[in-house]
TORLUM-489608 format. One record per residue: residue in three letters; residue number from 1; x negated, y negated, z negated of N, C-alpha, C in turn. Coordinates in steps of 0.02 Angstrom, whole numbers, plus 50000, padded with zeros to 5 digits. Layout:
N
resn=ALA	resi=NUM	nu=X	nv=Y	nw=Z	cau=X	cav=Y	caw=Z	cu=X	cv=Y	cw=Z $
...
END
This chain:
206
resn=MET	resi=1	nu=51049	nv=51170	nw=51792	cau=51119	cav=51195	caw=51798	cu=51122	cv=51263	cw=51764 $
resn=ASN	resi=2	nu=51161	nv=51270	nw=51709	cau=51166	cav=51333	caw=51674	cu=51229	cv=51372	cw=51691 $
resn=THR	resi=3	nu=51278	nv=51341	nw=51723	cau=51340	cav=51374	caw=51739	cu=51360	cv=51357	cw=51811 $
resn=ILE	resi=4	nu=51381	nv=51407	nw=51849	cau=51405	cav=51396	caw=51915	cu=51472	cv=51433	cw=51921 $
resn=ILE	resi=5	nu=51526	nv=51396	nw=51932	cau=51590	cav=51426	caw=51944	cu=51598	cv=51441	cw=52018 $
resn=ILE	resi=6	nu=51617	nv=51500	nw=52032	cau=51623	cav=51522	caw=52104	cu=51692	cv=51498	cw=52129 $
resn=THR	resi=7	nu=51693	nv=51444	nw=52164	cau=51754	cav=51416	caw=52191	cu=51759	cv=51434	cw=52266 $
resn=GLU	resi=8	nu=51817	nv=51424	nw=52295	cau=51828	cav=51443	caw=52364	cu=51781	cv=51410	cw=52412 $
resn=ASP	resi=9	nu=51762	nv=51350	nw=52398	cau=51719	cav=51312	caw=52446	cu=51646	cv=51339	cw=52449 $
resn=ILE	resi=10	nu=51627	nv=51382	nw=52404	cau=51558	cav=51410	caw=52408	cu=51557	cv=51484	cw=52420 $
resn=LEU	resi=11	nu=51615	nv=51515	nw=52431	cau=51618	cav=51588	caw=52439	cu=51571	cv=51613	cw=52495 $
resn=LYS	resi=12	nu=51566	nv=51576	nw=52549	cau=51526	cav=51600	caw=52607	cu=51453	cv=51579	cw=52600 $
resn=ASN	resi=13	nu=51437	nv=51540	nw=52549	cau=51367	cav=51519	caw=52540	cu=51324	cv=51575	cw=52516 $
resn=GLU	resi=14	nu=51260	nv=51572	nw=52536	cau=51213	cav=51621	caw=52515	cu=51191	cv=51605	cw=52442 $
resn=ILE	resi=15	nu=51180	nv=51657	nw=52404	cau=51158	cav=51650	caw=52334	cu=51085	cv=51642	cw=52334 $
resn=PRO	resi=16	nu=51058	nv=51588	nw=52304	cau=50986	cav=51578	caw=52299	cu=50956	cv=51638	cw=52260 $
resn=GLU	resi=17	nu=50900	nv=51662	nw=52284	cau=50871	cav=51721	caw=52255	cu=50858	cv=51715	cw=52179 $
resn=GLU	resi=18	nu=50840	nv=51654	nw=52159	cau=50823	cav=51644	caw=52087	cu=50882	cv=51646	cw=52042 $
resn=ILE	resi=19	nu=50943	nv=51645	nw=52068	cau=51002	cav=51648	caw=52023	cu=51042	cv=51713	cw=52035 $
resn=SER	resi=20	nu=51016	nv=51759	nw=52070	cau=51050	cav=51824	caw=52081	cu=51058	cv=51858	cw=52012 $
resn=PRO	resi=21	nu=51121	nv=51874	nw=51993	cau=51132	cav=51900	caw=51927	cu=51105	cv=51970	cw=51914 $
resn=ARG	resi=22	nu=51088	nv=51982	nw=51851	cau=51064	cav=52048	caw=51831	cu=51107	cv=52078	cw=51776 $
resn=ASN	resi=23	nu=51158	nv=52041	nw=51756	cau=51205	cav=52065	caw=51705	cu=51277	cv=52053	cw=51728 $
resn=LEU	resi=24	nu=51321	nv=52093	nw=51701	cau=51393	cav=52087	caw=51715	cu=51429	cv=52080	cw=51647 $
resn=ASP	resi=25	nu=51477	nv=52034	nw=51644	cau=51514	cav=52024	caw=51582	cu=51586	cv=52006	cw=51600 $
resn=SER	resi=26	nu=51629	nv=52007	nw=51549	cau=51701	cav=51996	caw=51562	cu=51734	cv=51966	cw=51500 $
resn=ALA	resi=27	nu=51791	nv=51935	nw=51510	cau=51829	cav=51906	caw=51454	cu=51903	cv=51908	cw=51468 $
resn=THR	resi=28	nu=51941	nv=51942	nw=51425	cau=52014	cav=51944	caw=51432	cu=52043	cv=51891	cw=51388 $
resn=ASN	resi=29	nu=52072	nv=51838	nw=51420	cau=52098	cav=51779	caw=51385	cu=52174	cv=51783	cw=51378 $
resn=LEU	resi=30	nu=52199	nv=51765	nw=51319	cau=52271	cav=51757	caw=51309	cu=52284	cv=51684	cw=51298 $
resn=LEU	resi=31	nu=52323	nv=51654	nw=51345	cau=52339	cav=51583	caw=51342	cu=52402	cv=51572	cw=51299 $
resn=VAL	resi=32	nu=52397	nv=51530	nw=51249	cau=52453	cav=51517	caw=51205	cu=52473	cv=51443	cw=51211 $
resn=ASN	resi=33	nu=52532	nv=51430	nw=51236	cau=52554	cav=51361	caw=51247	cu=52610	cv=51346	cw=51198 $
resn=VAL	resi=34	nu=52603	nv=51291	nw=51163	cau=52650	cav=51275	caw=51108	cu=52672	cv=51202	cw=51114 $
resn=ARG	resi=35	nu=52729	nv=51190	nw=51079	cau=52751	cav=51122	caw=51065	cu=52756	cv=51116	cw=50990 $
resn=HIS	resi=36	nu=52713	nv=51072	nw=50960	cau=52708	cav=51067	caw=50888	cu=52699	cv=50996	cw=50868 $
resn=ASN	resi=37	nu=52741	nv=50971	nw=50823	cau=52738	cav=50901	caw=50800	cu=52735	cv=50852	cw=50857 $
resn=GLY	resi=38	nu=52776	nv=50866	nw=50908	cau=52780	cav=50821	caw=50966	cu=52726	cv=50828	cw=51018 $
resn=VAL	resi=39	nu=52679	nv=50873	nw=51006	cau=52623	cav=50882	caw=51052	cu=52634	cv=50949	cw=51093 $
resn=GLU	resi=40	nu=52628	nv=50944	nw=51158	cau=52637	cav=50999	caw=51200	cu=52570	cv=51017	cw=51233 $
resn=GLY	resi=41	nu=52546	nv=51079	nw=51221	cau=52481	cav=51097	caw=51250	cu=52461	cv=51167	cw=51234 $
resn=MET	resi=42	nu=52396	nv=51183	nw=51243	cau=52369	cav=51249	caw=51236	cu=52328	cv=51255	cw=51172 $
resn=ILE	resi=43	nu=52336	nv=51308	nw=51134	cau=52293	cav=51319	caw=51078	cu=52223	cv=51339	cw=51099 $
resn=VAL	resi=44	nu=52173	nv=51304	nw=51075	cau=52103	cav=51318	caw=51093	cu=52065	cv=51326	cw=51027 $
resn=LEU	resi=45	nu=52012	nv=51367	nw=51033	cau=51972	cav=51383	caw=50972	cu=51898	cv=51370	cw=50986 $
resn=ASN	resi=46	nu=51865	nv=51362	nw=50930	cau=51791	cav=51351	caw=50930	cu=51760	cv=51412	cw=50897 $
resn=PRO	resi=47	nu=51751	nv=51469	nw=50932	cau=51731	cav=51531	caw=50901	cu=51658	cv=51535	cw=50879 $
resn=SER	resi=48	nu=51618	nv=51488	nw=50906	cau=51546	cav=51490	caw=50890	cu=51521	cv=51420	cw=50872 $
resn=PRO	resi=49	nu=51541	nv=51392	nw=50815	cau=51525	cav=51324	caw=50800	cu=51450	cv=51309	cw=50791 $
resn=ASP	resi=50	nu=51410	nv=51361	nw=50779	cau=51337	cav=51349	caw=50769	cu=51299	cv=51358	cw=50834 $
resn=VAL	resi=51	nu=51330	nv=51386	nw=50886	cau=51294	cav=51399	caw=50948	cu=51326	cv=51364	cw=51008 $
resn=TRP	resi=52	nu=51386	nv=51384	nw=51026	cau=51416	cav=51357	caw=51088	cu=51451	cv=51290	cw=51074 $
resn=LYS	resi=53	nu=51482	nv=51280	nw=51017	cau=51513	cav=51217	caw=51000	cu=51559	cv=51192	cw=51056 $
resn=THR	resi=54	nu=51603	nv=51235	nw=51077	cau=51647	cav=51223	caw=51136	cu=51715	cv=51251	cw=51123 $
resn=TRP	resi=55	nu=51767	nv=51218	nw=51149	cau=51837	cav=51244	caw=51143	cu=51850	cv=51294	cw=51197 $
resn=TYR	resi=56	nu=51878	nv=51351	nw=51177	cau=51897	cav=51405	caw=51223	cu=51969	cv=51424	cw=51210 $
resn=SER	resi=57	nu=52002	nv=51453	nw=51258	cau=52066	cav=51486	caw=51243	cu=52047	cv=51551	cw=51206 $
resn=PHE	resi=58	nu=52097	nv=51583	nw=51175	cau=52083	cav=51645	caw=51141	cu=52060	cv=51697	cw=51191 $
resn=TYR	resi=59	nu=52006	nv=51734	nw=51174	cau=51985	cav=51792	caw=51215	cu=51962	cv=51848	cw=51169 $
resn=ASP	resi=60	nu=51968	nv=51907	nw=51195	cau=51949	cav=51967	caw=51158	cu=51874	cv=51977	cw=51164 $
resn=SER	resi=61	nu=51839	nv=51962	nw=51109	cau=51766	cav=51969	caw=51109	cu=51744	cv=52039	cw=51085 $
resn=LYS	resi=62	nu=51792	nv=52080	nw=51064	cau=51775	cav=52146	caw=51035	cu=51777	cv=52201	cw=51085 $
resn=ASN	resi=63	nu=51810	nv=52192	nw=51141	cau=51819	cav=52246	caw=51190	cu=51797	cv=52225	cw=51259 $
resn=LYS	resi=64	nu=51745	nv=52185	nw=51264	cau=51721	cav=52161	caw=51328	cu=51683	cv=52216	cw=51364 $
resn=TYR	resi=65	nu=51686	nv=52217	nw=51430	cau=51644	cav=52262	caw=51468	cu=51581	cv=52225	cw=51489 $
resn=ILE	resi=66	nu=51523	nv=52248	nw=51464	cau=51459	cav=52216	caw=51479	cu=51410	cv=52270	cw=51501 $
resn=THR	resi=67	nu=51373	nv=52255	nw=51552	cau=51321	cav=52303	caw=51573	cu=51268	cv=52267	cw=51615 $
resn=LYS	resi=68	nu=51210	nv=52297	nw=51617	cau=51157	cav=52271	caw=51660	cu=51166	cv=52299	cw=51730 $
resn=TYR	resi=69	nu=51157	nv=52259	nw=51779	cau=51165	cav=52281	caw=51848	cu=51127	cv=52233	cw=51894 $
resn=ASP	resi=70	nu=51090	nv=52264	nw=51939	cau=51050	cav=52223	caw=51986	cu=51091	cv=52213	cw=52050 $
resn=PHE	resi=71	nu=51124	nv=52157	nw=52054	cau=51169	cav=52144	caw=52112	cu=51128	cv=52132	cw=52176 $
resn=LYS	resi=72	nu=51156	nv=52158	nw=52232	cau=51123	cav=52154	caw=52296	cu=51157	cv=52104	cw=52345 $
resn=SER	resi=73	nu=51213	nv=52077	nw=52324	cau=51252	cav=52035	caw=52368	cu=51213	cv=51975	cw=52393 $
resn=LYS	resi=74	nu=51230	nv=51954	nw=52455	cau=51197	cav=51895	caw=52485	cu=51238	cv=51831	cw=52476 $
resn=THR	resi=75	nu=51303	nv=51838	nw=52476	cau=51347	cav=51780	caw=52469	cu=51388	cv=51785	cw=52406 $
resn=TYR	resi=76	nu=51419	nv=51731	nw=52384	cau=51460	cav=51732	caw=52325	cu=51524	cv=51774	cw=52335 $
resn=GLU	resi=77	nu=51550	nv=51774	nw=52395	cau=51606	cav=51816	caw=52411	cu=51589	cv=51889	cw=52403 $
resn=GLU	resi=78	nu=51532	nv=51909	nw=52429	cau=51509	cav=51979	caw=52423	cu=51495	cv=51996	cw=52349 $
resn=LEU	resi=79	nu=51472	nv=51947	nw=52312	cau=51458	cav=51958	caw=52241	cu=51520	cv=51973	cw=52203 $
resn=ILE	resi=80	nu=51574	nv=51937	nw=52215	cau=51638	cav=51954	caw=52181	cu=51661	cv=52023	cw=52201 $
resn=GLU	resi=81	nu=51656	nv=52041	nw=52265	cau=51678	cav=52106	caw=52287	cu=51636	cv=52162	cw=52254 $
resn=GLU	resi=82	nu=51570	nv=52151	nw=52247	cau=51528	cav=52199	caw=52215	cu=51544	cv=52205	cw=52142 $
resn=TYR	resi=83	nu=51555	nv=52148	nw=52111	cau=51574	cav=52148	caw=52041	cu=51637	cv=52188	cw=52029 $
resn=GLU	resi=84	nu=51689	nv=52176	nw=52070	cau=51753	cav=52210	caw=52061	cu=51747	cv=52286	cw=52069 $
resn=LYS	resi=85	nu=51705	nv=52309	nw=52114	cau=51696	cav=52383	caw=52122	cu=51668	cv=52411	cw=52059 $
resn=ILE	resi=86	nu=51619	nv=52378	nw=52029	cau=51590	cav=52404	caw=51966	cu=51639	cv=52398	cw=51909 $
resn=PHE	resi=87	nu=51673	nv=52342	nw=51905	cau=51721	cav=52328	caw=51850	cu=51778	cv=52379	cw=51851 $
resn=GLU	resi=88	nu=51806	nv=52388	nw=51909	cau=51865	cav=52434	caw=51914	cu=51844	cv=52507	cw=51902 $
resn=ARG	resi=89	nu=51783	nv=52522	nw=51917	cau=51759	cav=52590	caw=51908	cu=51742	cv=52606	cw=51836 $
resn=ASN	resi=90	nu=51722	nv=52554	nw=51799	cau=51694	cav=52568	caw=51731	cu=51730	cv=52535	cw=51674 $
resn=ALA	resi=91	nu=51764	nv=52480	nw=51685	cau=51798	cav=52444	caw=51631	cu=51863	cv=52479	cw=51613 $
resn=LYS	resi=92	nu=51891	nv=52463	nw=51557	cau=51957	cav=52489	caw=51536	cu=52009	cv=52466	cw=51590 $
resn=ALA	resi=93	nu=52062	nv=52504	nw=51599	cau=52116	cav=52484	caw=51642	cu=52148	cv=52420	cw=51617 $
resn=LYS	resi=94	nu=52179	nv=52382	nw=51662	cau=52206	cav=52317	caw=51646	cu=52254	cv=52322	cw=51585 $
resn=GLU	resi=95	nu=52299	nv=52371	nw=51588	cau=52348	cav=52378	caw=51533	cu=52313	cv=52389	cw=51466 $
resn=LYS	resi=96	nu=52258	nv=52427	nw=51468	cau=52221	cav=52440	caw=51405	cu=52185	cv=52376	cw=51383 $
resn=ARG	resi=97	nu=52157	nv=52338	nw=51430	cau=52125	cav=52276	caw=51413	cu=52173	cv=52229	cw=51378 $
resn=ILE	resi=98	nu=52234	nv=52224	nw=51406	cau=52285	cav=52181	caw=51378	cu=52303	cv=52206	cw=51308 $
resn=GLU	resi=99	nu=52313	nv=52270	nw=51300	cau=52331	cav=52297	caw=51235	cu=52278	cv=52286	cw=51184 $
resn=CYS	resi=100	nu=52215	nv=52293	nw=51202	cau=52159	cav=52279	caw=51155	cu=52160	cv=52206	cw=51134 $
resn=ALA	resi=101	nu=52169	nv=52160	nw=51183	cau=52170	cav=52089	caw=51169	cu=52230	cv=52073	cw=51123 $
resn=LYS	resi=102	nu=52286	nv=52102	nw=51135	cau=52343	cav=52090	caw=51092	cu=52330	cv=52111	cw=51020 $
resn=ASN	resi=103	nu=52295	nv=52167	nw=51011	cau=52282	cav=52191	caw=50945	cu=52234	cv=52145	cw=50907 $
resn=VAL	resi=104	nu=52182	nv=52120	nw=50944	cau=52135	cav=52072	caw=50912	cu=52171	cv=52007	cw=50895 $
resn=PHE	resi=105	nu=52213	nv=51985	nw=50941	cau=52252	cav=51924	caw=50931	cu=52298	cv=51932	cw=50869 $
resn=GLY	resi=106	nu=52332	nv=51989	nw=50865	cau=52378	cav=52001	caw=50812	cu=52343	cv=52004	cw=50744 $
resn=ASP	resi=107	nu=52281	nv=52031	nw=50743	cau=52243	cav=52032	caw=50681	cu=52223	cv=51961	cw=50660 $
resn=LEU	resi=108	nu=52204	nv=51921	nw=50709	cau=52181	cav=51852	caw=50692	cu=52240	cv=51812	cw=50667 $
resn=TYR	resi=109	nu=52296	nv=51813	nw=50701	cau=52353	cav=51769	caw=50684	cu=52405	cv=51800	cw=50638 $
resn=LYS	resi=110	nu=52396	nv=51865	nw=50622	cau=52444	cav=51900	caw=50580	cu=52514	cv=51899	cw=50612 $
resn=VAL	resi=111	nu=52515	nv=51915	nw=50675	cau=52579	cav=51919	caw=50712	cu=52585	cv=51989	cw=50745 $
resn=SER	resi=112	nu=52645	nv=52006	nw=50762	cau=52657	cav=52069	caw=50798	cu=52710	cv=52055	cw=50851 $
resn=ASP	resi=113	nu=52735	nv=52109	nw=50882	cau=52786	cav=52100	caw=50935	cu=52764	cv=52046	cw=50984 $
resn=LEU	resi=114	nu=52702	nv=52053	nw=51008	cau=52672	cav=52003	caw=51052	cu=52692	cv=52016	cw=51123 $
resn=HIS	resi=115	nu=52724	nv=51968	nw=51157	cau=52744	cav=51976	caw=51227	cu=52693	cv=51938	cw=51270 $
resn=VAL	resi=116	nu=52665	nv=51973	nw=51318	cau=52614	cav=51946	caw=51362	cu=52632	cv=51961	cw=51435 $
resn=ILE	resi=117	nu=52624	nv=51911	nw=51478	cau=52637	cav=51923	caw=51549	cu=52576	cv=51904	cw=51590 $
resn=GLU	resi=118	nu=52572	nv=51931	nw=51650	cau=52523	cav=51912	caw=51698	cu=52557	cv=51871	cw=51751 $
resn=SER	resi=119	nu=52528	nv=51814	nw=51768	cau=52558	cav=51772	caw=51822	cu=52510	cv=51769	cw=51881 $
resn=ASP	resi=120	nu=52537	nv=51778	nw=51940	cau=52495	cav=51775	caw=51999	cu=52475	cv=51702	cw=52016 $
resn=LYS	resi=121	nu=52502	nv=51656	nw=51978	cau=52484	cav=51585	caw=51986	cu=52417	cv=51570	cw=51948 $
resn=ILE	resi=122	nu=52404	nv=51607	nw=51897	cau=52343	cav=51596	caw=51855	cu=52290	cv=51645	cw=51877 $
resn=LYS	resi=123	nu=52247	nv=51621	nw=51918	cau=52196	cav=51666	caw=51948	cu=52137	cv=51678	cw=51903 $
resn=PRO	resi=124	nu=52107	nv=51735	nw=51908	cau=52042	cav=51746	caw=51869	cu=51988	cv=51700	cw=51896 $
resn=ILE	resi=125	nu=51942	nv=51687	nw=51853	cau=51886	cav=51642	caw=51870	cu=51821	cv=51683	cw=51865 $
resn=TYR	resi=126	nu=51777	nv=51677	nw=51916	cau=51713	cav=51707	caw=51916	cu=51661	cv=51652	cw=51909 $
resn=GLN	resi=127	nu=51613	nv=51664	nw=51864	cau=51561	cav=51614	caw=51856	cu=51494	cv=51646	cw=51839 $
resn=LEU	resi=128	nu=51442	nv=51610	nw=51855	cau=51373	cav=51631	caw=51839	cu=51348	cv=51588	cw=51782 $
resn=ARG	resi=129	nu=51316	nv=51620	nw=51734	cau=51285	cav=51583	caw=51678	cu=51214	cv=51605	cw=51668 $
resn=TYR	resi=130	nu=51172	nv=51556	nw=51652	cau=51102	cav=51571	caw=51641	cu=51086	cv=51571	cw=51567 $
resn=SER	resi=131	nu=51048	nv=51622	nw=51545	cau=51027	cav=51626	caw=51476	cu=50952	cv=51613	cw=51473 $
resn=LYS	resi=132	nu=50934	nv=51561	nw=51434	cau=50863	cav=51546	caw=51426	cu=50829	cv=51600	cw=51386 $
resn=THR	resi=133	nu=50866	nv=51629	nw=51339	cau=50838	cav=51681	caw=51295	cu=50813	cv=51742	cw=51334 $
resn=SER	resi=134	nu=50856	nv=51764	nw=51380	cau=50839	cav=51823	caw=51422	cu=50810	cv=51806	cw=51489 $
resn=ASN	resi=135	nu=50811	nv=51740	nw=51505	cau=50787	cav=51716	caw=51571	cu=50823	cv=51754	cw=51625 $
resn=MET	resi=136	nu=50891	nv=51757	nw=51620	cau=50929	cav=51798	caw=51667	cu=50997	cv=51766	cw=51680 $
resn=TRP	resi=137	nu=51023	nv=51778	nw=51740	cau=51090	cav=51756	caw=51758	cu=51138	cv=51813	cw=51750 $
resn=THR	resi=138	nu=51199	nv=51797	nw=51727	cau=51252	cav=51845	caw=51716	cu=51313	cv=51823	cw=51755 $
resn=ILE	resi=139	nu=51349	nv=51868	nw=51787	cau=51412	cav=51852	caw=51818	cu=51470	cv=51873	cw=51770 $
resn=TYR	resi=140	nu=51517	nv=51827	nw=51759	cau=51573	cav=51839	caw=51716	cu=51639	cv=51839	cw=51758 $
resn=LYS	resi=141	nu=51683	nv=51882	nw=51735	cau=51752	cav=51878	caw=51760	cu=51796	cv=51857	cw=51701 $
resn=ILE	resi=142	nu=51831	nv=51800	nw=51708	cau=51874	cav=51776	caw=51656	cu=51946	cv=51784	cw=51681 $
resn=GLU	resi=143	nu=51983	nv=51829	nw=51650	cau=52051	cav=51842	caw=51671	cu=52099	cv=51814	cw=51618 $
resn=PHE	resi=144	nu=52157	nv=51792	nw=51642	cau=52203	cav=51756	caw=51598	cu=52272	cv=51790	cw=51597 $
resn=PHE	resi=145	nu=52300	nv=51796	nw=51538	cau=52367	cav=51819	caw=51528	cu=52401	cv=51770	cw=51482 $
resn=ILE	resi=146	nu=52469	nv=51765	nw=51486	cau=52505	cav=51713	caw=51450	cu=52546	cv=51746	cw=51395 $
resn=VAL	resi=147	nu=52539	nv=51719	nw=51335	cau=52580	cav=51740	caw=51280	cu=52646	cv=51705	cw=51285 $
resn=THR	resi=148	nu=52702	nv=51741	nw=51287	cau=52767	cav=51709	caw=51294	cu=52809	cv=51713	cw=51229 $
resn=LYS	resi=149	nu=52791	nv=51757	nw=51185	cau=52831	cav=51765	caw=51123	cu=52791	cv=51800	cw=51071 $
resn=VAL	resi=150	nu=52799	nv=51781	nw=51008	cau=52772	cav=51818	caw=50951	cu=52826	cv=51819	cw=50897 $
resn=ASP	resi=151	nu=52819	nv=51864	nw=50849	cau=52871	cav=51867	caw=50798	cu=52863	cv=51810	cw=50747 $
resn=ASN	resi=152	nu=52808	nv=51806	nw=50713	cau=52797	cav=51754	caw=50663	cu=52763	cv=51695	cw=50695 $
resn=LYS	resi=153	nu=52799	nv=51658	nw=50736	cau=52767	cav=51607	caw=50776	cu=52734	cv=51551	cw=50737 $
resn=TYR	resi=154	nu=52759	nv=51539	nw=50676	cau=52729	cav=51485	caw=50635	cu=52659	cv=51501	cw=50613 $
resn=ASN	resi=155	nu=52643	nv=51567	nw=50614	cau=52573	cav=51588	caw=50598	cu=52523	cv=51562	cw=50648 $
resn=LEU	resi=156	nu=52546	nv=51547	nw=50707	cau=52501	cav=51524	caw=50760	cu=52462	cv=51462	cw=50740 $
resn=MET	resi=157	nu=52493	nv=51419	nw=50697	cau=52461	cav=51358	caw=50676	cu=52432	cv=51365	cw=50607 $
resn=GLU	resi=158	nu=52434	nv=51425	nw=50579	cau=52412	cav=51432	caw=50509	cu=52345	cv=51470	cw=50501 $
resn=GLN	resi=159	nu=52320	nv=51502	nw=50553	cau=52258	cav=51540	caw=50545	cu=52200	cv=51492	cw=50533 $
resn=ARG	resi=160	nu=52155	nv=51513	nw=50486	cau=52098	cav=51470	caw=50468	cu=52031	cv=51506	cw=50477 $
resn=SER	resi=161	nu=52031	nv=51565	nw=50504	cau=51968	cav=51603	caw=50513	cu=51923	cv=51571	cw=50566 $
resn=ILE	resi=162	nu=51953	nv=51542	nw=50619	cau=51917	cav=51509	caw=50672	cu=51947	cv=51440	cw=50682 $
resn=GLU	resi=163	nu=51903	nv=51391	nw=50688	cau=51927	cav=51323	caw=50698	cu=51970	cv=51321	cw=50762 $
resn=GLN	resi=164	nu=52027	nv=51286	nw=50759	cau=52069	cav=51282	caw=50818	cu=52105	cv=51216	cw=50819 $
resn=THR	resi=165	nu=52131	nv=51198	nw=50878	cau=52172	cav=51137	caw=50884	cu=52217	cv=51147	cw=50945 $
resn=ILE	resi=166	nu=52258	nv=51097	nw=50959	cau=52297	cav=51098	caw=51020	cu=52267	cv=51052	cw=51071 $
resn=LEU	resi=167	nu=52256	nv=51080	nw=51130	cau=52231	cav=51039	caw=51187	cu=52293	cv=51014	cw=51225 $
resn=PRO	resi=168	nu=52312	nv=50950	nw=51216	cau=52373	cav=50925	caw=51248	cu=52368	cv=50933	cw=51325 $
resn=PHE	resi=169	nu=52423	nv=50948	nw=51356	cau=52424	cav=50956	caw=51429	cu=52408	cv=50891	cw=51464 $
resn=LYS	resi=170	nu=52421	nv=50835	nw=51432	cau=52410	cav=50770	caw=51464	cu=52339	cv=50742	cw=51448 $
resn=TYR	resi=171	nu=52299	nv=50783	nw=51414	cau=52234	cav=50762	caw=51392	cu=52183	cv=50759	cw=51451 $
resn=ASP	resi=172	nu=52137	nv=50712	nw=51450	cau=52084	cav=50711	caw=51499	cu=52032	cv=50763	cw=51481 $
resn=VAL	resi=173	nu=52034	nv=50821	nw=51512	cau=51993	cav=50877	caw=51493	cu=51918	cv=50865	cw=51506 $
resn=ASP	resi=174	nu=51899	nv=50814	nw=51540	cau=51829	cav=50799	caw=51552	cu=51798	cv=50759	cw=51495 $
resn=THR	resi=175	nu=51839	nv=50743	nw=51445	cau=51813	cav=50707	caw=51387	cu=51812	cv=50757	cw=51328 $
resn=LEU	resi=176	nu=51778	nv=50736	nw=51273	cau=51773	cav=50777	caw=51216	cu=51840	cv=50779	cw=51179 $
resn=LEU	resi=177	nu=51856	nv=50837	nw=51151	cau=51915	cav=50846	caw=51109	cu=51892	cv=50857	cw=51038 $
resn=ASN	resi=178	nu=51908	nv=50811	nw=50993	cau=51884	cav=50814	caw=50925	cu=51809	cv=50825	cw=50921 $
resn=GLY	resi=179	nu=51773	nv=50792	nw=50966	cau=51701	cav=50792	caw=50965	cu=51668	cv=50849	cw=51002 $
resn=LEU	resi=180	nu=51707	nv=50895	nw=51031	cau=51680	cav=50953	caw=51066	cu=51703	cv=50956	cw=51138 $
resn=PRO	resi=181	nu=51662	nv=50984	nw=51183	cau=51683	cav=50992	caw=51254	cu=51730	cv=51051	cw=51261 $
resn=ILE	resi=182	nu=51767	nv=51051	nw=51317	cau=51813	cav=51104	caw=51332	cu=51780	cv=51148	cw=51387 $
resn=THR	resi=183	nu=51784	nv=51213	nw=51377	cau=51751	cav=51258	caw=51424	cu=51775	cv=51248	cw=51496 $
resn=ASP	resi=184	nu=51731	nv=51258	nw=51543	cau=51747	cav=51243	caw=51615	cu=51807	cv=51282	cw=51641 $
resn=SER	resi=185	nu=51815	nv=51344	nw=51619	cau=51869	cav=51386	caw=51645	cu=51938	cv=51356	cw=51628 $
resn=ILE	resi=186	nu=51945	nv=51331	nw=51568	cau=52007	cav=51301	caw=51547	cu=52017	cv=51236	cw=51584 $
resn=LYS	resi=187	nu=51964	nv=51198	nw=51593	cau=51968	cav=51135	caw=51633	cu=51998	cv=51150	cw=51701 $
resn=LEU	resi=188	nu=51974	nv=51202	nw=51734	cau=51997	cav=51220	caw=51801	cu=52071	cv=51237	cw=51801 $
resn=VAL	resi=189	nu=52092	nv=51275	nw=51753	cau=52163	cav=51295	caw=51749	cu=52207	cv=51233	cw=51738 $
resn=LEU	resi=190	nu=52189	nv=51189	nw=51693	cau=52232	cav=51132	caw=51678	cu=52229	cv=51077	cw=51730 $
resn=LYS	resi=191	nu=52175	nv=51076	nw=51768	cau=52172	cav=51025	caw=51822	cu=52211	cv=51045	cw=51885 $
resn=ASP	resi=192	nu=52228	nv=51109	nw=51890	cau=52265	cav=51134	caw=51945	cu=52340	cv=51124	cw=51930 $
resn=LEU	resi=193	nu=52376	nv=51082	nw=51968	cau=52443	cav=51065	caw=51953	cu=52491	cv=51125	cw=51956 $
resn=GLU	resi=194	nu=52478	nv=51171	nw=52002	cau=52520	cav=51230	caw=52008	cu=52510	cv=51276	cw=51946 $
resn=GLN	resi=195	nu=52449	nv=51283	nw=51924	cau=52437	cav=51325	caw=51866	cu=52465	cv=51292	cw=51801 $
resn=LEU	resi=196	nu=52455	nv=51225	nw=51798	cau=52482	cav=51189	caw=51740	cu=52558	cv=51194	cw=51737 $
resn=SER	resi=197	nu=52590	nv=51188	nw=51795	cau=52662	cav=51195	caw=51798	cu=52685	cv=51265	cw=51775 $
resn=GLU	resi=198	nu=52647	nv=51315	nw=51794	cau=52664	cav=51383	caw=51773	cu=52657	cv=51391	cw=51697 $
resn=LEU	resi=199	nu=52604	nv=51365	nw=51667	cau=52596	cav=51369	caw=51596	cu=52654	cv=51336	cw=51558 $
resn=LYS	resi=200	nu=52678	nv=51280	nw=51585	cau=52733	cav=51244	caw=51551	cu=52798	cv=51282	cw=51550 $
resn=LYS	resi=201	nu=52802	nv=51335	nw=51588	cau=52863	cav=51377	caw=51586	cu=52865	cv=51420	cw=51524 $
resn=TYR	resi=202	nu=52809	nv=51427	nw=51492	cau=52803	cav=51474	caw=51437	cu=52775	cv=51439	cw=51374 $
resn=ILE	resi=203	nu=52815	nv=51395	nw=51347	cau=52796	cav=51358	caw=51288	cu=52834	cv=51384	cw=51227 $
resn=ILE	resi=204	nu=52795	nv=51396	nw=51175	cau=52823	cav=51420	caw=51111	cu=52836	cv=51360	cw=51066 $
resn=GLU	resi=205	nu=52898	nv=51350	nw=51049	cau=52917	cav=51295	caw=51006	cu=52901	cv=51312	cw=50932 $
resn=ILE	resi=206	nu=52863	nv=51270	nw=50900	cau=52844	cav=51283	caw=50829	cu=52867	cv=51222	cw=50786 $
END
């Protein structure tokens, strides 16, 4: 098992000593929901076709907060609390994280006047990942914000720097999409009917 998503049902569980994380990482995601050529869904990208070969929502890879840290928490719930104390103390403020992500997004898609909202329905996801290279577990916080409007919206389907496609809302996310798997965090969001309903409120017609 190389990835463990911290869900509510394991919060009180003790963390096995062998998977206690030694690194902290984060990802600010901008969710872009579109209706294009009769398909309604989320834009997903394959940012690392030679390594990860997985569909992700857009995330800011240039302004991530990453650090080494020897976590002492005993349970997953305590681990999240410990993470948040470090993150809030050292990472950029939320508004700055959003602004940085918007700038990277704008550069990729050649758009400006980017409107982004935070929804209390779309919860952040915490997960543990194991790296064979470093023989170490890392805890990630994946936070989501929704793009509601851009100026040159047709550019959303025109960028060619990173492979992308539309993940239809009605798609079975447990199956491959164009031959590639969908990252677990997006699966969780789209499988949750309340979160899916929230995303559908903010669809950009192209």
